[in-house]
N, C-alpha and C positions, 0 to 999 in steps of 0.2 A: 717455605712450602717446598719441591721438587717436580724436579718440571716436571714430572711422569703426573702429579699428583695438577701441575696446575689444565695439563690438557688433556685428563681425565673430568676434570670438574666445568674447561671451555662444553663437546662433545655435549654432553649432560646438559650443559644449560640452551645450549645450542637447537638439541632435540627439543626443548621443552617449548624454548617459543619455536618453534614451527610445530608440534602441542595442542598453540595459544592462539593461533595466527588467526583461528577463523573466526575463535570463538574465545575466549581469556576466562567463562565461568562455564567453560567441556571442556575437562581437562582429558584428552585422546592418549593412548597405547600404541607404542611403536617396536617391531621388529627390525631390530639392525644386524646387517649381517656381512662380513669382512667376507671378501674374493682380493688373490693376493696373487704376487706374484716372485721367482727369486733364483738364480744366477746360481748353484751351488761349486760351481768350479771344478770342474773335474770328480764327481765324486764317481771312484773308479775301486771296484776291488782286490783282491789279489791276485785272484785265479787267474791263469793264457786259459783264452780259447782257442784249443788248437784249429780252428777253423779259422778264424778270421786273420786276416792282417791288418791289421788299425796301425796309425800314425800314432796313438798315446797309450796303448796298450805294455807292449810291452816298458814302458818307461815307470808301472804303475803295479810291481812288482817287486819283492826282494832282490833282487837280481839288477834290477833296470837301473835306468838312468838316479832318478830320487827315489830308491831304494824303498821302498813304497811295504809296511810290513803289519802284519794283523796292530798291533800296537794303533800305529797313525791314523789308519783307516779307522778302525774302532773312535776315537776320539774326535776324529772328523764329522761321525754320526751321530753323538751327541751336543759337536758344537753345530752342526746346523737341527738339531732337534732341538736345541735353547732356542737360535733365534727363529722359526719354525711355528714353538709352545707362546711366545712374544707376539704375534703381528695380530694389528686389532683388539689386545685383550684391556687397554685402555676402556673399552667399552664393552665388548663383549666377553662372556667370559672363557670357550666355548672355541675363542680366536676365529681365525679363517677358516670357512667351511665348503671353499672354494682354495687350491692352492698348485698354478701350473709350473712348472720346473724345469730346470733346462741343465743340461754338460751332465750326465745322469749318465752312462755303461753304458746296464739294461733294468729291463726288470730286480735282480737281486737285489742288488746296493737301495732299488726303493723297499724292497721289505724287509731291507735289513734299520733300514732311519724309521719305518712305518714303531717296528719294537723299542725306540730308544724311547727310556723313559718318563720322558718331558712327551710324550707326547702319546706315547701308548693306549692309555684311555677316551683317547676318542675315538677307537674307532677307526681310523684314516684307509679306506679301497687305493687302487690306485688305476690308471688307468695309462699302457704303454705297448707302443708299438716299437719296434726295431725299426731305426732306419740307414741308408746304405752311408754317411756319412764317414768320412778315411777317417779320421781323428777318434771315431767310435763310441760319438757322445749322444745322445739320446732327448728330447721333448718329453713328460710326463706331465701325468695331473695327477695329484691327488683332492677325496674330496672325504665330508662329516657325511652321512647314510641319514645320519639325522634331519638334515637341514638339503639335502640336493637327491635325487635318486636317477641314475645312470640311465637312461634310454635307448643312448646307442651311442658310438664311437666308428673316426676314418682315420685312416690317417695317411694326408696330400704329398705325393714325392716331389720336391718338385726338382728339376731336369731342364737341360738348355741344349736344344738342337744343337748348337752349333757346337759344343765342347763334351763331345762322348764323357770324356775323361773328369768331370763336374760330377759330384759327388757329397751331397748336403745334409741337413737334419731335411726330417719329414718336417712340414705342419698339420698337429693331432684337431684334426672338430669335435669334442662332446657336447653332445643333447641330450637335455634327462625336463629333471622339475626340479625348481628354488624354489621355497614357501608351497609351492602347486603349481607354480609358472615356471611354460616353457622358454627354456634359455637356450644357447648356444654360446660355450665355452671355444675357441680356435687358440692352441699354442705353438709358440714360434722358434727361434732360434735365428734367425736368420745368416747368412758368408759375413764371414769376417771381413776386417781390414787386408790383411793379410796380402803386399805387394804393393800395400798404400792406398787409400780412401779415393781416387778419382778409378784408376783400376781397375775398382773392385766393383765398384760403382754399381755396373751393367746387374749385378749378383742382384746384389740391394732388389734392384726395381723390380728384377725376375720371380724373388719369392715376394715383391709384393701385390705384383699384380701375379699370381697362386692366389695369396690373398686376400684381394679384391674378387678374382673369380670361383671366392666358397663364401663372401660374404654377399655377391650378387646371388649368386645362385637361390641360399638366405630367403632374399627379400624376396625375388619375384615369387614366392613361394608361399610368406607372409612374407609383403609391405612393411610391420607394424614386429616387428621378431626384435625382441632383445638380445643382443647379440658382445659379446668381451672377446677381444683383437685382442691377447697377451704377449708378449718376450722378449727376447735379449734380438732387438734389431740390428743392432749393432749402426745405426746410424741415430741418429736427434730427430725429436720429434718435429724438427727446423726444415727437412730437408726434403727432399723434392722423393725420393722412395717413399716416403712418413704420407710426407701435405701433397706431395700431388699423383702418386701412383694410389696410395689403398685407399687417400681421399680424406685423412684424419686433420681436423681441422682445427684453429687452438680455443673457438667462442663457442657455447650454447648457438648464440644468434645464425653461428655459421651453416650449425651442426642438421643441415637441410634437406631435401630430393637427394636421400644416401649414401650423404658425406656420415660420416662418425662423431664423436668426441674426444679431445684427445683431452685431460685434463691437465699429464707431461708435459707441456709444450707451457703454459706457465712458471714452471717450474724451475726448467731452462732456462728462462728467459731471466727469471731472476736469480742466475749461479746457483743454482743446486743441479749435483750430476746424482748420478749413481755408478759410477767409479770414472778414475782420473787416471789419466796419458800425459804425458812430455809437459808435466809446468799447466794442464786444461781439464775441464770438468765438465765428460759425455753423462747423457743421460736417453743409452739404448735401452730401461728395464722403465715395460712400457706398455697401460694396461688401456685399450681404447675401446670405447663404447660408442650402441643407434645409437639414434634418438629417442626412441620409442623410453630409452633409459632417462631421459633429461623433461624436466616442468614439476608439476608441485603439486598432481596426485596424488595422494598416497596410499590412495587407495589401493593402485598395485605397485611393484619393484618400484624403484625410483633412486640414480644415482641419488648421497648428498657429497662425501669428501675426501679425497687422494692423500694417499702420504707416503715422503718416502724415509724409509725410516735408515739410519742411520745414527746411530743411536754412538757416545761414543767409545764403548767398546771394540767395535766393532770397524774400530779407526783405527788402523796405526799411531801408534804416539810416538815414535820420535824417528830419525832419518830422515835421509830423503822425500819418504813419499810420508811423512807424514801427515794424518787430518784423510789421508787416502781408506777405501775397506783395506783392513787390515785379513791378509790373503795366509791360502796355509802355508807359499813360497814365498821368496824371494829372493830372486837371482839367485836359482837351485840347493837353495842352501832354507832343509824344512821347520819352519815358524809357530807352527802350529797353531796360524787363526783361524781364519772361519770362510770367505771369501773377497773376489776381488771385485766383486760385486755388491753393492747393499741389493736389501725385494725391499720392494711399494705394495700400495695394494693400496686398495679404496672400500669407501659402506656404504647399503643402501636400505632402505631405510621404506618400512611396510610398516600403513595402521589397518593392526591388531580389528 
């Protein structure tokens, strides 16, 4: 029996246990929804935008350092679509209803992505804003309109008053209805550790403070609001930016008085990561949720389970980085992999 079949059976059995928990003669039906996040690792097209001067843009052209061309671009699109097509399908055949993405050059690359054969039948819609990031990368959101209704969206720019030369990815807030319930999804890609973890820490703390301000404003309007904060945070779940400033804790019992629950802290403590660096695992890719998504009253959407999607084909199988994410380039050489991050997702359930 394959691992995929085992996992599918385990989840089905678990859902049946929940369904029979109150009365084992009264079977209940549940809707299962998948929400995910994936860092697409430099999803650039081959076209130079003459109105911008960005660090990475010239590298991803046919004449640039990476010799990036149409063939490589469409192979990358196909690889990304293949992974996206699989997320969550061990339980729900339509896969991710909502997917946050990072490291995309513009809206055009997302339009090309959703047209790929592996996912085009899902009719994914796009939310994207250009951000002032120096590398020329943004965050975005894909959603299946059969499940999610986009009501409003807003982009929040992160600035540091003491550093006028600081430009990074904006944080994207999308508000709408999932299975008829109002939710808020925030997609982020915090500043990197370039220059050293300690030296760059204040930038990620600033990103966490912006995130917390957005979430606080939503909770002030409705203390029972359902919020999903997702992204590549460039910090682990136990770092002070996440635990201290974002107020994301690792147990459901701690998630009260406005604090958030981070189900990926447990993965990290078990040594499971989403990217490897200097012979160690980090878990920068996280989906963090607000308290109203917890509990066992399944008459409304509730959190059920989280997954780090680290299938073997997404890992390098040889060399120094064996077992780490199988990326697009390695030491400047095109190897045609997927991404330097594993995707993550979680399941929600709701009694129908």
